[in-house]
C-alpha positions in Angstrom: 29.3 -40.7 -27.6 27.0 -38.2 -29.1 25.4 -35.9 -26.4 23.5 -32.6 -26.7 25.4 -29.7 -25.3 24.4 -26.4 -23.7 25.0 -23.1 -25.7 28.4 -22.9 -24.2 29.3 -26.3 -25.6 29.3 -28.2 -22.3 26.9 -30.9 -21.6 24.4 -30.3 -18.8 24.6 -32.2 -15.5 21.3 -33.8 -16.5 22.7 -35.1 -19.8 25.8 -36.5 -18.1 23.5 -38.5 -15.7 21.6 -39.9 -18.7 24.7 -40.8 -20.4 26.1 -42.6 -17.4 22.8 -44.4 -17.2 23.2 -45.3 -20.9 26.7 -46.7 -20.2 25.1 -49.1 -17.7 22.0 -49.8 -19.8 22.5 -49.4 -23.6 18.8 -49.3 -24.2 18.5 -46.1 -22.1 18.2 -42.6 -23.8 21.3 -40.5 -23.7 20.3 -36.7 -23.9 18.9 -33.8 -21.9 16.7 -35.0 -19.3 13.1 -33.8 -18.8 13.2 -30.5 -16.7 12.1 -30.9 -12.9 8.2 -30.7 -12.4 8.7 -27.5 -10.7 10.0 -25.8 -14.0 7.2 -27.3 -16.1 4.5 -26.2 -13.5 5.7 -22.6 -13.1 2.8 -21.1 -15.0 0.3 -23.5 -13.1 1.8 -22.4 -9.8 1.5 -18.8 -10.6 -2.2 -19.2 -11.6 -2.8 -21.1 -8.4 -1.3 -18.1 -6.4 -3.2 -15.6 -8.3 -6.5 -17.4 -7.8 -5.8 -17.9 -4.2 -5.1 -14.3 -3.7 -8.3 -13.4 -5.7 -10.3 -15.9 -3.3 -8.8 -14.3 -0.3 -9.6 -10.8 -1.5 -13.2 -11.9 -2.0 -13.4 -13.3 1.4 -12.0 -10.0 2.9 -14.6 -7.9 1.1 -17.5 -10.0 2.1 -20.1 -8.4 4.4 -20.5 -9.2 8.0 -23.8 -10.9 7.4 -22.3 -13.1 4.7 -19.4 -13.9 7.0 -21.7 -14.9 9.9 -23.9 -17.0 7.6 -20.8 -18.6 6.1 -19.5 -19.6 9.6 -23.0 -20.8 10.8 -23.3 -22.9 7.6 -19.8 -24.5 7.9 -20.5 -25.3 11.7 -24.0 -26.6 10.7 -22.3 -28.9 8.2 -19.8 -30.4 10.7 -19.8 -33.4 13.0 -19.5 -31.1 16.0 -23.0 -29.8 15.2 -24.2 -33.3 15.2 -22.5 -34.3 18.4 -23.8 -31.1 20.1 -27.3 -31.9 19.2 -27.0 -35.4 20.3 -26.0 -34.4 23.7 -28.4 -31.5 24.1 -31.6 -33.2 22.8 -30.5 -36.5 24.4 -30.3 -34.8 27.8 -33.6 -32.9 27.2 -35.4 -36.0 26.4 -33.9 -38.0 29.2 -34.8 -35.4 31.8 -38.3 -35.0 30.7 -38.8 -38.8 30.7 -38.0 -38.7 34.4 -34.9 -40.8 33.9 -32.6 -38.4 35.9 -33.3 -38.4 39.6 -33.6 -35.2 41.3 -34.4 -33.1 38.2 -37.9 -32.0 37.5 -39.6 -32.3 34.1 -39.8 -29.0 32.4 -41.1 -30.1 28.9 -43.1 -33.5 29.5 -44.7 -33.5 26.2 -41.6 -32.4 24.4 -43.5 -29.7 22.6 -40.9 -27.0 23.6 -38.2 -29.2 22.1 -40.1 -29.5 18.9 -40.6 -25.7 18.7 -36.8 -25.1 19.3 -35.8 -27.6 16.6 -38.3 -26.1 14.1 -37.2 -22.6 14.8 -33.4 -23.8 14.5 -34.2 -25.5 11.2 -35.7 -22.2 9.8 -32.8 -20.2 10.6 -30.3 -22.9 9.4 -32.1 -23.1 6.1 -31.9 -19.4 5.7 -28.2 -19.1 6.5 -27.6 -22.1 4.2 -29.6 -20.2 1.3 -27.5 -17.1 1.9 -24.3 -19.0 1.5 -25.5 -20.8 -1.6 -26.5 -17.6 -3.2 -22.9 -16.2 -2.6 -21.4 -19.5 -3.9 -23.7 -19.4 -6.9 -22.4 -15.8 -7.6 -18.9 -17.0 -7.4 -19.6 -20.0 -9.6 -21.2 -17.6 -12.2 -18.1 -15.5 -12.4 -15.9 -18.7 -12.7 -18.2 -19.8 -15.6 -18.0 -16.4 -17.3 -14.2 -16.6 -17.0 -14.1 -20.1 -18.4 -16.3 -18.9 -21.3 -14.2 -15.9 -22.1 -11.1 -18.0 -22.0 -12.5 -20.6 -24.3 -13.6 -17.8 -26.7 -10.1 -16.4 -26.6 -8.5 -19.8 -27.3 -11.0 -20.5 -30.2 -10.1 -17.0 -31.8 -6.3 -17.8 -31.3 -6.8 -21.2 -33.1 -8.7 -19.5 -35.8 -5.8 -16.9 -36.3 -3.2 -19.6 -36.3 -5.1 -21.6 -38.9 -5.3 -18.6 -41.1 -1.5 -17.9 -40.7 -0.7 -21.4 -41.3 -2.7 -21.3 -44.6 -1.1 -18.1 -45.7 2.4 -19.5 -44.9 1.6 -22.5 -47.0 0.4 -20.5 -49.9 3.5 -18.2 -49.7 5.7 -21.4 -49.7 3.9 -22.8 -52.7 2.6 -25.8 -50.7 -0.6 -27.3 -52.1 -3.1 -28.2 -49.5 -6.0 -30.5 -50.3 -9.3 -28.6 -50.0 -11.1 -29.6 -46.8 -14.3 -27.9 -45.9 -13.4 -28.5 -42.2 -10.3 -26.5 -42.5 -12.3 -23.6 -43.9 -14.6 -23.8 -41.0 -11.7 -23.7 -38.6 -10.6 -20.4 -40.3 -13.8 -18.7 -39.3 -14.6 -17.4 -35.9 -17.4 -19.0 -34.1 -20.3 -16.7 -33.2 -21.4 -17.6 -29.6 -24.9 -16.3 -30.1 -25.4 -18.6 -33.1 -24.3 -21.5 -31.1 -26.7 -20.5 -28.1 -29.5 -20.2 -30.6 -28.7 -23.7 -32.0 -28.7 -25.2 -28.7 -32.0 -23.5 -27.7 -33.6 -24.6 -30.8 -32.4 -28.3 -30.2 -33.8 -28.2 -26.6 -37.2 -26.8 -27.9 -37.5 -29.5 -30.5 -36.8 -32.2 -27.8 -39.6 -30.7 -25.6 
């Protein structure tokens, strides 16, 4: 049986398991097994931890006003907020409709209730806007990070294409002339792409 071995010349445990499976099923593959997902996702796990610590640091550096606005926005977007208003407004309306014996009406026309709801809506919308502004700033940072990573990846691909072309020339390998390959070997100018996009949008309008 031909198995791949480690540097010390001994088959790995994963290889032995695969070869045992091949003995039971001749159609199965006998060779090093795929590493566990934890090994494959080590870089991903590190990135998740880094971004998590970054998010925690941003939360810790937020101002008191931003924290209060965020807490109120989270509570205003929960079902507890809905249940609380159902109870309060329902009790308010029932009392002022004289449906609760022994309790006098204090807002028979429900004008005070409407005023309270309007003031609450004004403050809630303000808190939501504050939270949205903060989220928009964070989204802009992530978009800028994505852009820079994309530009870096494009630059690396360009360099790789140039190196591969040089290696092929050094080894005497003839490559069919392809205009697209020449384009790949040139760095993309972001400002030119943005100008082209803006020009296309203007023509559509």
